[in-house]
C-alpha positions in Angstrom: -116.4 18.4 -53.3 -119.7 16.3 -52.1 -117.9 13.2 -52.3 -115.3 14.4 -49.9 -117.6 15.8 -47.7 -119.7 12.5 -47.3 -116.4 10.6 -47.1 -115.4 12.8 -44.2 -118.8 12.6 -42.3 -118.8 8.6 -42.9 -115.2 8.1 -41.7 -116.0 10.3 -38.8 -118.9 8.6 -37.7 -117.2 5.2 -38.0 -114.3 6.6 -36.1 -116.8 7.6 -33.3 -118.4 4.3 -33.2 -114.9 2.4 -33.0 -113.8 4.6 -30.2 -117.1 4.4 -28.4 -117.1 0.7 -28.7 -113.4 0.3 -27.3 -114.1 2.8 -24.3 -117.3 0.6 -23.1 -114.8 -2.1 -22.4 -113.0 0.1 -19.9 -116.3 0.8 -17.8 -115.9 -2.8 -16.6 -114.4 -3.0 -12.9 -113.0 -6.3 -14.1 -111.2 -5.4 -17.0 -107.8 -3.4 -16.4 -105.9 -1.1 -18.8 -103.6 -3.7 -19.8 -106.5 -6.0 -20.8 -107.7 -3.3 -23.1 -104.5 -2.0 -24.5 -104.7 -4.5 -27.5 -108.1 -3.4 -28.3 -107.1 0.3 -28.4 -104.1 -0.8 -30.7 -106.4 -2.6 -33.2 -108.8 0.2 -33.1 -106.1 2.8 -34.0 -104.7 0.7 -36.8 -108.3 0.4 -38.1 -109.1 4.1 -38.0 -105.7 5.0 -39.6 -106.3 2.3 -42.5 -109.9 3.5 -42.9 -108.7 7.2 -43.4 -105.7 6.2 -45.5 -108.1 4.2 -47.9 -110.7 7.1 -48.1 -108.2 10.0 -48.7 -104.7 9.0 -49.7 -105.0 5.8 -51.8 -106.3 7.1 -55.0 -104.7 4.9 -57.9 
């Protein structure tokens, strides 16, 4: 039970970090939405893979 809680907290903090990192790029006036779209896609894939490995891949 404690292992799942720490995994959830760690994954949540990593997710917040990745989302914060991606959103800081959108603050610049020189960078448009289409420039940052690949970063959002890669962040979404990384977050999905992180949660999949943490919770669903138990071989």
